[in-house]
C-alpha positions in Angstrom: -55.8 -26.7 -15.1 -57.0 -24.2 -12.5 -54.3 -22.5 -10.5 -54.9 -22.1 -6.8 -54.2 -18.6 -5.3 -51.4 -20.1 -3.2 -49.7 -21.5 -6.2 -49.3 -18.0 -7.7 -47.7 -16.7 -4.5 -45.5 -19.7 -4.1 -44.3 -19.4 -7.7 -43.5 -15.7 -7.3 -41.6 -16.4 -4.0 -39.6 -19.3 -5.5 -38.7 -17.1 -8.5 -37.5 -14.4 -6.2 -35.2 -16.9 -4.4 -33.8 -18.6 -7.4 -33.3 -15.6 -9.7 -30.4 -14.0 -7.9 -29.3 -11.4 -10.4 -30.6 -7.9 -10.3 -32.3 -6.6 -13.4 -29.2 -4.5 -14.2 -26.8 -7.4 -13.6 -28.9 -9.6 -15.9 -29.2 -7.0 -18.5 -25.5 -6.3 -18.5 -24.8 -10.0 -18.7 -27.2 -10.5 -21.6 -25.2 -7.9 -23.6 -21.9 -10.0 -23.3 -20.6 -12.3 -25.9 -20.5 -15.2 -23.4 -24.2 -14.8 -22.8 -25.1 -14.7 -26.5 -23.0 -17.8 -27.1 -24.6 -19.9 -24.4 -27.5 -22.3 -24.8 -29.3 -23.9 -27.7 -29.7 -21.7 -30.8 -32.5 -22.4 -33.3 -31.6 -21.6 -36.9 -28.6 -19.5 -35.8 -30.8 -17.0 -33.9 -31.1 -16.1 -30.3 -31.0 -19.0 -27.7 -34.0 -19.9 -25.7 -32.2 -18.9 -22.5 -31.1 -15.5 -23.8 -34.7 -14.7 -24.9 -35.9 -15.9 -21.5 -33.3 -13.6 -19.8 -34.8 -10.6 -21.6 -38.2 -11.5 -20.3 -36.9 -12.1 -16.8 -35.5 -8.5 -16.7 -39.0 -7.3 -17.5 -40.5 -9.5 -14.8 -38.0 -8.3 -12.2 -39.1 -4.8 -13.0 -42.8 -5.5 -12.7 -44.8 -5.1 -9.5 -46.2 -8.4 -8.2 -49.7 -7.0 -8.5 -49.2 -6.3 -12.2 -48.1 -9.8 -13.1 -50.4 -11.6 -15.4 -51.0 -15.4 -15.7 -48.5 -15.6 -18.6 -45.9 -13.9 -16.5 -46.4 -16.3 -13.6 -46.3 -19.2 -16.1 -42.9 -18.0 -17.3 -41.7 -17.6 -13.7 -42.7 -21.3 -13.2 -40.7 -22.2 -16.3 -37.7 -20.3 -15.1 -37.7 -21.9 -11.7 -38.0 -25.4 -13.2 -35.1 -24.8 -15.5 -32.9 -23.4 -12.8 -33.6 -26.3 -10.5 -33.0 -28.9 -13.2 -29.8 -27.2 -14.3 -28.4 -26.9 -10.8 -28.9 -30.6 -10.3 -26.5 -31.1 -13.3 -23.6 -29.1 -11.8 -20.3 -30.3 -13.3 -17.4 -31.0 -11.0 -14.5 -28.6 -10.6 -14.4 -24.8 -11.2 -17.5 -23.7 -13.0 -16.5 -20.0 -13.3 -16.1 -19.9 -17.0 -18.3 -22.8 -18.2 -21.2 -23.1 -20.6 -23.2 -24.5 -17.6 -22.8 -21.3 -15.6 -23.3 -19.1 -18.6 -26.6 -20.8 -19.4 -27.8 -20.5 -15.9 -26.9 -16.8 -15.8 -29.1 -16.3 -19.0 -31.9 -17.6 -16.8 -31.1 -15.1 -14.1 -29.2 -17.3 -11.7 -25.5 -17.1 -10.9 -24.4 -20.3 -9.1 -21.3 -18.6 -7.8 -23.5 -16.3 -5.7 -24.5 -19.4 -3.8 -21.1 -20.1 -2.4 
């Protein structure tokens, strides 16, 4: 599938809106026990979201002109995940929930929205 130039810019802009943690905030979060415990772990290793978070830190520190096609594809994956996960918000206080912790691994803190 060929990507249109506007799709690239749209993906980068959407990523910039949905990923609301700074590289430092995300990196600090990823070092926490809560972050390491969140998400689905394959064979006892690192969760998909935690690995994605490390890549998001790199993407946030990369100039837009230096982003490759793989980078933009990952940004698209991140925005899709965040949107799907936000639609599944549980009721009540989400401060210390697996739902929020998982989202934070993907660079989005839902408490910043309120």
